[in-house]
matplotlib code that plots the C-alpha trace (Angstrom):
import matplotlib.pyplot as plt

x = [-38.3, -36.1, -37.4, -34.8, -35.8, -33.1, -33.6, -31.5, -31.4, -33.4, -31.6, -29.5, -29.2, -31.1, -27.7, -26.6, -30.0, -29.5, -26.0, -27.5, -30.3, -27.8, -25.3, -27.9, -29.3, -25.8, -25.2, -28.3, -27.4, -24.0, -26.1, -27.9, -31.1, -32.2, -32.2, -35.9, -36.8, -35.0, -37.0, -35.3, -37.4, -35.7, -37.3, -36.0, -36.0, -35.1, -32.0, -34.1, -36.2, -33.2, -31.4, -27.9, -26.2, -28.8, -28.5, -30.5, -28.6, -29.2, -27.0, -24.5, -23.8, -24.5, -21.3, -22.3, -23.8, -25.8, -24.1]
y = [-89.6, -88.0, -88.1, -87.4, -86.7, -87.3, -86.0, -87.7, -88.3, -91.3, -94.5, -95.1, -98.8, -100.5, -101.3, -97.6, -96.6, -99.2, -97.6, -94.2, -95.3, -97.3, -94.4, -91.8, -94.1, -94.7, -91.0, -90.7, -93.8, -92.1, -89.2, -91.7, -92.1, -95.7, -97.0, -97.9, -94.3, -93.1, -92.8, -92.1, -91.2, -91.2, -89.0, -89.7, -86.8, -87.3, -85.3, -83.4, -82.0, -80.8, -77.5, -76.6, -73.3, -72.4, -75.7, -78.9, -81.6, -83.9, -81.7, -80.4, -83.9, -86.1, -88.1, -88.9, -92.4, -93.5, -96.1]
z = [33.6, 30.9, 27.3, 24.7, 21.1, 18.5, 15.0, 12.4, 8.7, 7.3, 6.5, 9.6, 10.4, 13.2, 14.8, 14.7, 16.3, 19.1, 19.8, 20.0, 22.4, 24.6, 24.6, 25.6, 28.3, 29.6, 30.1, 32.2, 34.2, 35.0, 36.5, 38.7, 36.7, 36.2, 32.7, 32.9, 33.4, 30.2, 27.0, 23.6, 20.5, 17.1, 14.5, 11.0, 8.5, 4.8, 3.9, 1.3, 4.2, 6.2, 5.5, 6.6, 5.9, 3.3, 1.4, 1.4, 3.3, 0.4, -1.8, 0.8, 2.2, -0.8, -0.2, 3.4, 3.7, 6.8, 9.0]

ax = plt.figure().add_subplot(projection="3d")
ax.plot(x, y, z, "-o")
ax.set_aspect("equal")
plt.show()
């Protein structure tokens, strides 16, 4: 049973999360693994708790809005 952990910034819509879960599950189904065996865990992290290239994501990507 595959377990996939996805870390993403907080604030992503429920609909976007559903697309992520369905997309990841579909990849495993294409490998022959039944959908009911696939688990996806989404961990939301605030942008101010995420660093990229020595900067806080909240500063580096302030113009990026979650879907």
